[in-house]
N, CA, C, O and the ligand as a Tripos MOL2 file, in Angstrom:
@<TRIPOS>MOLECULE
protein
  277   275    70     0     0
PROTEIN
NO_CHARGES

@<TRIPOS>ATOM
      1 N          -5.8390   -0.3290    6.2930 N.3       1 MET1
      2 CA         -6.0360   -1.5620    5.5600 C.3       1 MET1
      3 C          -5.7970   -1.3220    4.0930 C.2       1 MET1
      4 O          -6.4310   -0.4470    3.5030 O.2       1 MET1
      5 N          -4.9050   -2.0680    3.4880 N.am      2 SER2
      6 CA         -4.5710   -1.9540    2.0660 C.3       2 SER2
      7 C          -4.7870   -3.2150    1.3010 C.2       2 SER2
      8 O          -4.4770   -4.3160    1.7570 O.2       2 SER2
      9 N          -5.3300   -3.0330    0.1170 N.am      3 ASN3
     10 CA         -5.5550   -4.2120   -0.7250 C.3       3 ASN3
     11 C          -4.4890   -4.3350   -1.8240 C.2       3 ASN3
     12 O          -4.5990   -5.1270   -2.7590 O.2       3 ASN3
     13 N          -3.4560   -3.5090   -1.6550 N.am      4 GLU4
     14 CA         -2.4540   -3.4700   -2.6830 C.3       4 GLU4
     15 C          -1.8100   -4.8250   -2.9870 C.2       4 GLU4
     16 O          -1.5470   -5.1790   -4.1360 O.2       4 GLU4
     17 N          -1.5690   -5.5610   -1.9050 N.am      5 GLU5
     18 CA         -0.9230   -6.9020   -2.0360 C.3       5 GLU5
     19 C          -1.9170   -7.9900   -2.4180 C.2       5 GLU5
     20 O          -1.5270   -9.1290   -2.6750 O.2       5 GLU5
     21 N          -3.1650   -7.6530   -2.4560 N.am      6 TYR6
     22 CA         -4.0930   -8.6340   -2.7300 C.3       6 TYR6
     23 C          -3.9750   -9.2070   -4.1970 C.2       6 TYR6
     24 O          -3.9240   -8.4580   -5.1720 O.2       6 TYR6
     25 N          -3.9390  -10.5040   -4.2850 N.am      7 VAL7
     26 CA         -3.8390  -11.1270   -5.6170 C.3       7 VAL7
     27 C          -5.0430  -12.0530   -5.6610 C.2       7 VAL7
     28 O          -5.2560  -12.8920   -4.7860 O.2       7 VAL7
     29 N          -5.8170  -11.8640   -6.7190 N.am      8 SER8
     30 CA         -6.9660  -12.7110   -6.9480 C.3       8 SER8
     31 C          -6.5900  -14.0780   -7.3640 C.2       8 SER8
     32 O          -5.9870  -14.2220   -8.4270 O.2       8 SER8
     33 N          -6.8810  -15.0740   -6.6410 N.am      9 PRO9
     34 CA         -6.5090  -16.4510   -7.0540 C.3       9 PRO9
     35 C          -7.2620  -16.9690   -8.2600 C.2       9 PRO9
     36 O          -6.9700  -18.0340   -8.8040 O.2       9 PRO9
     37 N          -8.2540  -16.1670   -8.6600 N.am     10 GLU10
     38 CA         -9.0580  -16.6540   -9.7910 C.3      10 GLU10
     39 C          -8.5710  -16.1280  -11.1690 C.2      10 GLU10
     40 O          -9.0130  -16.5440  -12.2400 O.2      10 GLU10
     41 N          -7.6620  -15.2170  -11.0400 N.am     11 ASN11
     42 CA         -7.2180  -14.5820  -12.3570 C.3      11 ASN11
     43 C          -5.6990  -14.8550  -12.5810 C.2      11 ASN11
     44 O          -4.8710  -14.8770  -11.6710 O.2      11 ASN11
     45 N          -5.4390  -15.0550  -13.8780 N.am     12 CYS12
     46 CA         -4.0780  -15.3200  -14.3160 C.3      12 CYS12
     47 C          -3.2230  -14.1300  -14.0630 C.2      12 CYS12
     48 O          -3.6040  -13.0370  -14.4810 O.2      12 CYS12
     49 N          -2.0860  -14.2460  -13.4090 N.am     13 PRO13
     50 CA         -1.1780  -13.0750  -13.0950 C.3      13 PRO13
     51 C          -0.5350  -12.4910  -14.3190 C.2      13 PRO13
     52 O          -0.0060  -11.3800  -14.2680 O.2      13 PRO13
     53 N          -0.5650  -13.2220  -15.4420 N.am     14 LEU14
     54 CA          0.1180  -12.7160  -16.6700 C.3      14 LEU14
     55 C          -0.8820  -11.9700  -17.5560 C.2      14 LEU14
     56 O          -0.5290  -10.9130  -18.0780 O.2      14 LEU14
     57 N          -2.1060  -12.4590  -17.7560 N.am     15 CYS15
     58 CA         -3.0430  -11.8140  -18.6620 C.3      15 CYS15
     59 C          -4.2950  -11.2470  -17.9210 C.2      15 CYS15
     60 O          -5.1370  -10.5750  -18.5170 O.2      15 CYS15
     61 N          -4.3790  -11.5550  -16.5750 N.am     16 ASN16
     62 CA         -5.4960  -11.0270  -15.7890 C.3      16 ASN16
     63 C          -6.8750  -11.6380  -16.2010 C.2      16 ASN16
     64 O          -7.9070  -11.1470  -15.7430 O.2      16 ASN16
     65 N          -6.9050  -12.6090  -16.9830 N.am     17 LYS17
     66 CA         -8.2010  -13.2860  -17.3060 C.3      17 LYS17
     67 C          -8.4160  -14.4300  -16.2960 C.2      17 LYS17
     68 O          -7.5180  -14.8210  -15.5520 O.2      17 LYS17
     69 N          -9.6320  -14.9290  -16.3150 N.am     18 ALA18
     70 CA         -9.9610  -16.0770  -15.4010 C.3      18 ALA18
     71 C          -9.0600  -17.2610  -15.7550 C.2      18 ALA18
     72 O          -8.9600  -17.6420  -16.9220 O.2      18 ALA18
     73 N          -8.3990  -17.8470  -14.7370 N.am     19 ASN19
     74 CA         -7.4750  -18.9300  -15.0680 C.3      19 ASN19
     75 C          -8.0850  -20.3050  -14.9860 C.2      19 ASN19
     76 O          -7.4010  -21.3000  -15.2280 O.2      19 ASN19
     77 N          -9.3860  -20.3870  -14.6430 N.am     20 ASP20
     78 CA        -10.0350  -21.6660  -14.6880 C.3      20 ASP20
     79 C          -9.3890  -22.7120  -13.7800 C.2      20 ASP20
     80 O          -9.4750  -23.9030  -14.0780 O.2      20 ASP20
     81 N          -8.7750  -22.3260  -12.7300 N.am     21 CYS21
     82 CA         -8.1650  -23.2540  -11.8170 C.3      21 CYS21
     83 C          -9.1350  -24.1580  -11.1710 C.2      21 CYS21
     84 O         -10.0410  -23.7250  -10.4590 O.2      21 CYS21
     85 N          -8.9460  -25.4600  -11.4240 N.am     22 GLY22
     86 CA         -9.8300  -26.4560  -10.8610 C.3      22 GLY22
     87 C          -9.6720  -26.6090   -9.3810 C.2      22 GLY22
     88 O         -10.5710  -27.1160   -8.7100 O.2      22 GLY22
     89 N          -8.5520  -26.1840   -8.8560 N.am     23 ASN23
     90 CA         -8.2880  -26.2520   -7.3970 C.3      23 ASN23
     91 C          -9.2080  -25.3580   -6.6070 C.2      23 ASN23
     92 O          -9.4440  -25.5840   -5.4200 O.2      23 ASN23
     93 N          -9.7380  -24.3190   -7.2810 N.am     24 LEU24
     94 CA        -10.5620  -23.3070   -6.5840 C.3      24 LEU24
     95 C         -12.0250  -23.7390   -6.5880 C.2      24 LEU24
     96 O         -12.7960  -23.4020   -5.6890 O.2      24 LEU24
     97 N         -12.3650  -24.4540   -7.5680 N.am     25 SER25
     98 CA        -13.8520  -24.8280   -7.6880 C.3      25 SER25
     99 C         -14.1780  -25.8350   -6.6140 C.2      25 SER25
    100 O         -13.3020  -26.4510   -6.0070 O.2      25 SER25
    101 N         -15.4270  -25.9730   -6.4110 N.am     26 ASN26
    102 CA        -15.7900  -26.9630   -5.4070 C.3      26 ASN26
    103 C         -15.9660  -28.3770   -5.9610 C.2      26 ASN26
    104 O         -16.2730  -29.3340   -5.2510 O.2      26 ASN26
    105 N         -15.7510  -28.4420   -7.2750 N.am     27 SER27
    106 CA        -15.8270  -29.7770   -7.8630 C.3      27 SER27
    107 C         -14.6360  -30.6150   -7.4980 C.2      27 SER27
    108 O         -13.6400  -30.1020   -6.9870 O.2      27 SER27
    109 N         -14.7310  -31.9430   -7.7620 N.am     28 ASN28
    110 CA        -13.6440  -32.8420   -7.4010 C.3      28 ASN28
    111 C         -12.6600  -33.0630   -8.5360 C.2      28 ASN28
    112 O         -11.6300  -33.7230   -8.3930 O.2      28 ASN28
    113 N         -13.0210  -32.4860   -9.6580 N.am     29 LYS29
    114 CA        -12.0240  -32.7530  -10.7620 C.3      29 LYS29
    115 C         -10.8290  -31.9510  -10.5880 C.2      29 LYS29
    116 O         -10.9120  -30.7910  -10.1840 O.2      29 LYS29
    117 N          -9.6720  -32.5260  -10.8820 N.am     30 PRO30
    118 CA         -8.3620  -31.9250  -10.7150 C.3      30 PRO30
    119 C          -8.2260  -30.7530  -11.7080 C.2      30 PRO30
    120 O          -8.8280  -30.7880  -12.7810 O.2      30 PRO30
    121 N          -7.4990  -29.7950  -11.3840 N.am     31 CYS31
    122 CA         -7.1830  -28.6710  -12.2940 C.3      31 CYS31
    123 C          -6.3880  -29.1760  -13.5170 C.2      31 CYS31
    124 O          -5.6270  -30.1430  -13.4550 O.2      31 CYS31
    125 N          -6.6110  -28.4740  -14.6040 N.am     32 TRP32
    126 CA         -5.9130  -28.7980  -15.8650 C.3      32 TRP32
    127 C          -4.4190  -28.7250  -15.6710 C.2      32 TRP32
    128 O          -3.6660  -29.3930  -16.3800 O.2      32 TRP32
    129 N          -3.9890  -27.9400  -14.7420 N.am     33 CYS33
    130 CA         -2.5440  -27.7640  -14.4960 C.3      33 CYS33
    131 C          -1.8730  -28.9320  -13.8520 C.2      33 CYS33
    132 O          -0.6510  -29.0410  -13.7500 O.2      33 CYS33
    133 N          -2.7940  -29.8400  -13.4050 N.am     34 MET34
    134 CA         -2.1710  -31.0930  -12.7870 C.3      34 MET34
    135 C          -1.9120  -32.1390  -13.8740 C.2      34 MET34
    136 O          -1.3090  -33.1770  -13.6030 O.2      34 MET34
    137 N          -2.3470  -31.8800  -15.0530 N.am     35 ASP35
    138 CA         -2.0930  -32.7650  -16.1850 C.3      35 ASP35
    139 C          -0.5930  -32.7790  -16.4280 C.2      35 ASP35
    140 O           0.0270  -31.7240  -16.5670 O.2      35 ASP35
    141 N          -0.0120  -33.9630  -16.4790 N.am     36 GLU36
    142 CA          1.5190  -33.9720  -16.5870 C.3      36 GLU36
    143 C           1.9650  -33.5400  -17.9530 C.2      36 GLU36
    144 O           3.1640  -33.3610  -18.1670 O.2      36 GLU36
    145 N           1.0350  -33.3580  -18.9190 N.am     37 LYS37
    146 CA          1.3850  -32.9060  -20.1640 C.3      37 LYS37
    147 C           1.8100  -31.4160  -20.1010 C.2      37 LYS37
    148 O           2.5390  -30.9160  -20.9580 O.2      37 LYS37
    149 N           1.3210  -30.7440  -19.0540 N.am     38 PHE38
    150 CA          1.6660  -29.3600  -18.9350 C.3      38 PHE38
    151 C           2.8850  -29.1790  -18.0480 C.2      38 PHE38
    152 O           3.0280  -29.8430  -17.0210 O.2      38 PHE38
    153 N           3.7340  -28.2980  -18.4450 N.am     39 THR39
    154 CA          4.9250  -27.9960  -17.6970 C.3      39 THR39
    155 C           4.9730  -26.4910  -17.5510 C.2      39 THR39
    156 O           4.5510  -25.7420  -18.4320 O.2      39 THR39
    157 N           5.4770  -26.0880  -16.4610 N.am     40 PHE40
    158 CA          5.6690  -24.6450  -16.1750 C.3      40 PHE40
    159 C           7.1560  -24.3850  -15.9230 C.2      40 PHE40
    160 O           7.6600  -24.4620  -14.8030 O.2      40 PHE40
    161 N           7.8290  -24.0690  -17.0430 N.am     41 PRO41
    162 CA          9.2630  -23.8550  -16.9300 C.3      41 PRO41
    163 C           9.5870  -22.5750  -16.1740 C.2      41 PRO41
    164 O           8.7670  -21.6690  -16.0290 O.2      41 PRO41
    165 N          10.8030  -22.5530  -15.7110 N.am     42 GLU42
    166 CA         11.3030  -21.4320  -14.8700 C.3      42 GLU42
    167 C          11.0540  -20.1710  -15.6370 C.2      42 GLU42
    168 O          10.6260  -19.1760  -15.0510 O.2      42 GLU42
    169 N          11.3090  -20.1660  -16.9540 N.am     43 SER43
    170 CA         11.2210  -18.9360  -17.7010 C.3      43 SER43
    171 C           9.7910  -18.3790  -17.6760 C.2      43 SER43
    172 O           9.5770  -17.1670  -17.6980 O.2      43 SER43
    173 N           8.7940  -19.3280  -17.6280 N.am     44 LEU44
    174 CA          7.4420  -18.8100  -17.5580 C.3      44 LEU44
    175 C           7.0710  -18.3160  -16.1470 C.2      44 LEU44
    176 O           6.4250  -17.2800  -15.9900 O.2      44 LEU44
    177 N           7.4940  -19.0770  -15.1300 N.am     45 LEU45
    178 CA          7.1820  -18.8060  -13.7850 C.3      45 LEU45
    179 C           7.8310  -17.3940  -13.3740 C.2      45 LEU45
    180 O           7.2930  -16.6550  -12.5500 O.2      45 LEU45
    181 N           9.0050  -17.0960  -14.0090 N.am     46 ASN46
    182 CA          9.7030  -15.8760  -13.6890 C.3      46 ASN46
    183 C           8.9190  -14.6540  -14.1310 C.2      46 ASN46
    184 O           9.1710  -13.5510  -13.6440 O.2      46 ASN46
    185 N           7.9460  -14.8330  -15.0680 N.am     47 GLN47
    186 CA          7.1740  -13.6830  -15.5260 C.3      47 GLN47
    187 C           6.0830  -13.3430  -14.5350 C.2      47 GLN47
    188 O           5.4440  -12.2960  -14.6370 O.2      47 GLN47
    189 N           5.8710  -14.2200  -13.5850 N.am     48 VAL48
    190 CA          4.8190  -13.9420  -12.6020 C.3      48 VAL48
    191 C           5.3870  -13.0610  -11.4680 C.2      48 VAL48
    192 O           6.4550  -13.3290  -10.9180 O.2      48 VAL48
    193 N           4.6430  -12.0260  -11.1550 N.am     49 GLU49
    194 CA          5.0550  -11.0870  -10.0600 C.3      49 GLU49
    195 C           5.2300  -11.8590   -8.7770 C.2      49 GLU49
    196 O           4.4790  -12.7940   -8.5020 O.2      49 GLU49
    197 N           6.2130  -11.4780   -7.9920 N.am     50 VAL50
    198 CA          6.4940  -12.1360   -6.8040 C.3      50 VAL50
    199 C           5.2630  -12.2410   -5.8590 C.2      50 VAL50
    200 O           5.0600  -13.2460   -5.1790 O.2      50 VAL50
    201 N           4.4260  -11.1150   -5.8510 N.am     51 ALA51
    202 CA          3.2870  -11.1180   -5.0090 C.3      51 ALA51
    203 C           2.2150  -12.1220   -5.4160 C.2      51 ALA51
    204 O           1.3580  -12.4790   -4.6070 O.2      51 ALA51
    205 N           2.2610  -12.5910   -6.7000 N.am     52 ALA52
    206 CA          1.2790  -13.4960   -7.2000 C.3      52 ALA52
    207 C           1.7550  -14.9300   -7.1680 C.2      52 ALA52
    208 O           0.9660  -15.8510   -7.3840 O.2      52 ALA52
    209 N           3.0000  -15.1280   -6.9080 N.am     53 LYS53
    210 CA          3.5370  -16.4980   -6.8500 C.3      53 LYS53
    211 C           2.8630  -17.3810   -5.8260 C.2      53 LYS53
    212 O           2.6090  -16.9310   -4.7090 O.2      53 LYS53
    213 N           2.5810  -18.5600   -6.1500 N.am     54 ASN54
    214 CA          1.8740  -19.5030   -5.2720 C.3      54 ASN54
    215 C           0.5190  -19.0770   -4.8250 C.2      54 ASN54
    216 O          -0.0770  -19.7070   -3.9510 O.2      54 ASN54
    217 N           0.0060  -18.0000   -5.4160 N.am     55 LYS55
    218 CA         -1.3420  -17.5880   -5.0340 C.3      55 LYS55
    219 C          -2.1990  -17.7620   -6.2250 C.2      55 LYS55
    220 O          -3.2490  -18.3900   -6.0950 O.2      55 LYS55
    221 N          -1.8640  -17.2740   -7.3680 N.am     56 ALA56
    222 CA         -2.6820  -17.3430   -8.5300 C.3      56 ALA56
    223 C          -2.0630  -18.2260   -9.5920 C.2      56 ALA56
    224 O          -0.8540  -18.2100   -9.8260 O.2      56 ALA56
    225 N          -2.9240  -18.9910  -10.2220 N.am     57 CYS57
    226 CA         -2.4470  -19.8910  -11.2880 C.3      57 CYS57
    227 C          -2.2980  -19.1720  -12.5790 C.2      57 CYS57
    228 O          -3.0230  -18.2210  -12.8690 O.2      57 CYS57
    229 N          -1.3700  -19.6190  -13.3450 N.am     58 ILE58
    230 CA         -1.2520  -19.1160  -14.7780 C.3      58 ILE58
    231 C          -2.3150  -19.8520  -15.5530 C.2      58 ILE58
    232 O          -2.5200  -21.0420  -15.3170 O.2      58 ILE58
    233 N          -3.0250  -19.1710  -16.5010 N.am     59 CYS59
    234 CA         -4.0920  -19.7840  -17.1820 C.3      59 CYS59
    235 C          -3.5400  -20.6170  -18.3300 C.2      59 CYS59
    236 O          -2.3840  -20.4810  -18.7320 O.2      59 CYS59
    237 N          -4.4000  -21.4750  -18.8370 N.am     60 LYS60
    238 CA         -3.9940  -22.4090  -19.8660 C.3      60 LYS60
    239 C          -3.4940  -21.7740  -21.1480 C.2      60 LYS60
    240 O          -2.4840  -22.2220  -21.6920 O.2      60 LYS60
    241 N          -4.1880  -20.7070  -21.6680 N.am     61 PRO61
    242 CA         -3.7010  -20.0430  -22.8790 C.3      61 PRO61
    243 C          -2.2400  -19.4920  -22.7370 C.2      61 PRO61
    244 O          -1.4270  -19.5510  -23.6600 O.2      61 PRO61
    245 N          -1.9860  -18.9810  -21.5740 N.am     62 CYS62
    246 CA         -0.6530  -18.3910  -21.3070 C.3      62 CYS62
    247 C           0.3550  -19.5470  -21.2570 C.2      62 CYS62
    248 O           1.4490  -19.3970  -21.8010 O.2      62 CYS62
    249 N           0.0630  -20.6150  -20.6730 N.am     63 ALA63
    250 CA          0.9730  -21.7320  -20.6220 C.3      63 ALA63
    251 C           1.2410  -22.3010  -21.9460 C.2      63 ALA63
    252 O           2.3760  -22.6790  -22.2380 O.2      63 ALA63
    253 N           0.2300  -22.3870  -22.7860 N.am     64 LEU64
    254 CA          0.3390  -22.9430  -24.1040 C.3      64 LEU64
    255 C           1.1610  -21.9710  -25.0380 C.2      64 LEU64
    256 O           1.9750  -22.3820  -25.8650 O.2      64 LEU64
    257 N           0.8790  -20.6960  -24.8320 N.am     65 LYS65
    258 CA          1.5420  -19.6590  -25.6170 C.3      65 LYS65
    259 C           3.0270  -19.7740  -25.4360 C.2      65 LYS65
    260 O           3.8230  -19.7250  -26.3740 O.2      65 LYS65
    261 N           3.3650  -19.9350  -24.1380 N.am     66 HIS66
    262 CA          4.7600  -19.9510  -23.8370 C.3      66 HIS66
    263 C           5.4670  -21.2110  -24.3850 C.2      66 HIS66
    264 O           6.6050  -21.1600  -24.8500 O.2      66 HIS66
    265 N           4.7620  -22.3030  -24.3110 N.am     67 LYS67
    266 CA          5.2450  -23.6290  -24.7980 C.3      67 LYS67
    267 C           5.4910  -23.5390  -26.3400 C.2      67 LYS67
    268 O           6.4360  -24.1390  -26.8530 O.2      67 LYS67
    269 N           4.6430  -22.7980  -27.0480 N.am     68 ALA68
    270 CA          4.6700  -22.7820  -28.5170 C.3      68 ALA68
    271 C           5.8980  -21.9940  -29.0320 C.2      68 ALA68
    272 O           6.2910  -22.0960  -30.1940 O.2      68 ALA68
    273 N           6.4750  -21.2170  -28.1190 N.am     69 ARG69
    274 CA          7.5870  -20.4090  -28.5620 C.3      69 ARG69
    275 C           8.8360  -21.1680  -28.8860 C.2      69 ARG69
    276 O           9.8390  -20.5680  -29.2720 O.2      69 ARG69
    277 ZN         -3.1800  -16.0870  -18.6460 Zn       70 ZN70
@<TRIPOS>BOND
     1     1     2 1
     2     2     3 1
     3     3     4 2
     4     3     5 am
     5     5     6 1
     6     6     7 1
     7     7     8 2
     8     7     9 am
     9     9    10 1
    10    10    11 1
    11    11    12 2
    12    11    13 am
    13    13    14 1
    14    14    15 1
    15    15    16 2
    16    15    17 am
    17    17    18 1
    18    18    19 1
    19    19    20 2
    20    19    21 am
    21    21    22 1
    22    22    23 1
    23    23    24 2
    24    23    25 am
    25    25    26 1
    26    26    27 1
    27    27    28 2
    28    27    29 am
    29    29    30 1
    30    30    31 1
    31    31    32 2
    32    31    33 am
    33    33    34 1
    34    34    35 1
    35    35    36 2
    36    35    37 am
    37    37    38 1
    38    38    39 1
    39    39    40 2
    40    39    41 am
    41    41    42 1
    42    42    43 1
    43    43    44 2
    44    43    45 am
    45    45    46 1
    46    46    47 1
    47    47    48 2
    48    47    49 am
    49    49    50 1
    50    50    51 1
    51    51    52 2
    52    51    53 am
    53    53    54 1
    54    54    55 1
    55    55    56 2
    56    55    57 am
    57    57    58 1
    58    58    59 1
    59    59    60 2
    60    59    61 am
    61    61    62 1
    62    62    63 1
    63    63    64 2
    64    63    65 am
    65    65    66 1
    66    66    67 1
    67    67    68 2
    68    67    69 am
    69    69    70 1
    70    70    71 1
    71    71    72 2
    72    71    73 am
    73    73    74 1
    74    74    75 1
    75    75    76 2
    76    75    77 am
    77    77    78 1
    78    78    79 1
    79    79    80 2
    80    79    81 am
    81    81    82 1
    82    82    83 1
    83    83    84 2
    84    83    85 am
    85    85    86 1
    86    86    87 1
    87    87    88 2
    88    87    89 am
    89    89    90 1
    90    90    91 1
    91    91    92 2
    92    91    93 am
    93    93    94 1
    94    94    95 1
    95    95    96 2
    96    95    97 am
    97    97    98 1
    98    98    99 1
    99    99   100 2
   100    99   101 am
   101   101   102 1
   102   102   103 1
   103   103   104 2
   104   103   105 am
   105   105   106 1
   106   106   107 1
   107   107   108 2
   108   107   109 am
   109   109   110 1
   110   110   111 1
   111   111   112 2
   112   111   113 am
   113   113   114 1
   114   114   115 1
   115   115   116 2
   116   115   117 am
   117   117   118 1
   118   118   119 1
   119   119   120 2
   120   119   121 am
   121   121   122 1
   122   122   123 1
   123   123   124 2
   124   123   125 am
   125   125   126 1
   126   126   127 1
   127   127   128 2
   128   127   129 am
   129   129   130 1
   130   130   131 1
   131   131   132 2
   132   131   133 am
   133   133   134 1
   134   134   135 1
   135   135   136 2
   136   135   137 am
   137   137   138 1
   138   138   139 1
   139   139   140 2
   140   139   141 am
   141   141   142 1
   142   142   143 1
   143   143   144 2
   144   143   145 am
   145   145   146 1
   146   146   147 1
   147   147   148 2
   148   147   149 am
   149   149   150 1
   150   150   151 1
   151   151   152 2
   152   151   153 am
   153   153   154 1
   154   154   155 1
   155   155   156 2
   156   155   157 am
   157   157   158 1
   158   158   159 1
   159   159   160 2
   160   159   161 am
   161   161   162 1
   162   162   163 1
   163   163   164 2
   164   163   165 am
   165   165   166 1
   166   166   167 1
   167   167   168 2
   168   167   169 am
   169   169   170 1
   170   170   171 1
   171   171   172 2
   172   171   173 am
   173   173   174 1
   174   174   175 1
   175   175   176 2
   176   175   177 am
   177   177   178 1
   178   178   179 1
   179   179   180 2
   180   179   181 am
   181   181   182 1
   182   182   183 1
   183   183   184 2
   184   183   185 am
   185   185   186 1
   186   186   187 1
   187   187   188 2
   188   187   189 am
   189   189   190 1
   190   190   191 1
   191   191   192 2
   192   191   193 am
   193   193   194 1
   194   194   195 1
   195   195   196 2
   196   195   197 am
   197   197   198 1
   198   198   199 1
   199   199   200 2
   200   199   201 am
   201   201   202 1
   202   202   203 1
   203   203   204 2
   204   203   205 am
   205   205   206 1
   206   206   207 1
   207   207   208 2
   208   207   209 am
   209   209   210 1
   210   210   211 1
   211   211   212 2
   212   211   213 am
   213   213   214 1
   214   214   215 1
   215   215   216 2
   216   215   217 am
   217   217   218 1
   218   218   219 1
   219   219   220 2
   220   219   221 am
   221   221   222 1
   222   222   223 1
   223   223   224 2
   224   223   225 am
   225   225   226 1
   226   226   227 1
   227   227   228 2
   228   227   229 am
   229   229   230 1
   230   230   231 1
   231   231   232 2
   232   231   233 am
   233   233   234 1
   234   234   235 1
   235   235   236 2
   236   235   237 am
   237   237   238 1
   238   238   239 1
   239   239   240 2
   240   239   241 am
   241   241   242 1
   242   242   243 1
   243   243   244 2
   244   243   245 am
   245   245   246 1
   246   246   247 1
   247   247   248 2
   248   247   249 am
   249   249   250 1
   250   250   251 1
   251   251   252 2
   252   251   253 am
   253   253   254 1
   254   254   255 1
   255   255   256 2
   256   255   257 am
   257   257   258 1
   258   258   259 1
   259   259   260 2
   260   259   261 am
   261   261   262 1
   262   262   263 1
   263   263   264 2
   264   263   265 am
   265   265   266 1
   266   266   267 1
   267   267   268 2
   268   267   269 am
   269   269   270 1
   270   270   271 1
   271   271   272 2
   272   271   273 am
   273   273   274 1
   274   274   275 1
   275   275   276 2
@<TRIPOS>SUBSTRUCTURE
     1 MET1         2 RESIDUE 1 A MET
     2 SER2         6 RESIDUE 1 A SER
     3 ASN3        10 RESIDUE 1 A ASN
     4 GLU4        14 RESIDUE 1 A GLU
     5 GLU5        18 RESIDUE 1 A GLU
     6 TYR6        22 RESIDUE 1 A TYR
     7 VAL7        26 RESIDUE 1 A VAL
     8 SER8        30 RESIDUE 1 A SER
     9 PRO9        34 RESIDUE 1 A PRO
    10 GLU10       38 RESIDUE 1 A GLU
    11 ASN11       42 RESIDUE 1 A ASN
    12 CYS12       46 RESIDUE 1 A CYS
    13 PRO13       50 RESIDUE 1 A PRO
    14 LEU14       54 RESIDUE 1 A LEU
    15 CYS15       58 RESIDUE 1 A CYS
    16 ASN16       62 RESIDUE 1 A ASN
    17 LYS17       66 RESIDUE 1 A LYS
    18 ALA18       70 RESIDUE 1 A ALA
    19 ASN19       74 RESIDUE 1 A ASN
    20 ASP20       78 RESIDUE 1 A ASP
    21 CYS21       82 RESIDUE 1 A CYS
    22 GLY22       86 RESIDUE 1 A GLY
    23 ASN23       90 RESIDUE 1 A ASN
    24 LEU24       94 RESIDUE 1 A LEU
    25 SER25       98 RESIDUE 1 A SER
    26 ASN26      102 RESIDUE 1 A ASN
    27 SER27      106 RESIDUE 1 A SER
    28 ASN28      110 RESIDUE 1 A ASN
    29 LYS29      114 RESIDUE 1 A LYS
    30 PRO30      118 RESIDUE 1 A PRO
    31 CYS31      122 RESIDUE 1 A CYS
    32 TRP32      126 RESIDUE 1 A TRP
    33 CYS33      130 RESIDUE 1 A CYS
    34 MET34      134 RESIDUE 1 A MET
    35 ASP35      138 RESIDUE 1 A ASP
    36 GLU36      142 RESIDUE 1 A GLU
    37 LYS37      146 RESIDUE 1 A LYS
    38 PHE38      150 RESIDUE 1 A PHE
    39 THR39      154 RESIDUE 1 A THR
    40 PHE40      158 RESIDUE 1 A PHE
    41 PRO41      162 RESIDUE 1 A PRO
    42 GLU42      166 RESIDUE 1 A GLU
    43 SER43      170 RESIDUE 1 A SER
    44 LEU44      174 RESIDUE 1 A LEU
    45 LEU45      178 RESIDUE 1 A LEU
    46 ASN46      182 RESIDUE 1 A ASN
    47 GLN47      186 RESIDUE 1 A GLN
    48 VAL48      190 RESIDUE 1 A VAL
    49 GLU49      194 RESIDUE 1 A GLU
    50 VAL50      198 RESIDUE 1 A VAL
    51 ALA51      202 RESIDUE 1 A ALA
    52 ALA52      206 RESIDUE 1 A ALA
    53 LYS53      210 RESIDUE 1 A LYS
    54 ASN54      214 RESIDUE 1 A ASN
    55 LYS55      218 RESIDUE 1 A LYS
    56 ALA56      222 RESIDUE 1 A ALA
    57 CYS57      226 RESIDUE 1 A CYS
    58 ILE58      230 RESIDUE 1 A ILE
    59 CYS59      234 RESIDUE 1 A CYS
    60 LYS60      238 RESIDUE 1 A LYS
    61 PRO61      242 RESIDUE 1 A PRO
    62 CYS62      246 RESIDUE 1 A CYS
    63 ALA63      250 RESIDUE 1 A ALA
    64 LEU64      254 RESIDUE 1 A LEU
    65 LYS65      258 RESIDUE 1 A LYS
    66 HIS66      262 RESIDUE 1 A HIS
    67 LYS67      266 RESIDUE 1 A LYS
    68 ALA68      270 RESIDUE 1 A ALA
    69 ARG69      274 RESIDUE 1 A ARG
    70 ZN70       277 GROUP 0 **** ****
């Protein structure tokens, strides 16, 4: 049994900090990433490791940092 492929859905795949994903909490509020003001361009998504894709959310600071560039 190997945990090598395990990706924590609670941590941002880019900075490894808590991503605050609302989809994981038991609350009914939608995740901040569902806000249409936020976009995740291809160039940002490409920085995410293949193993983490569709498993872990990028956190808000990372998304904002990318947008500011
Ligand atoms: Zn992050």
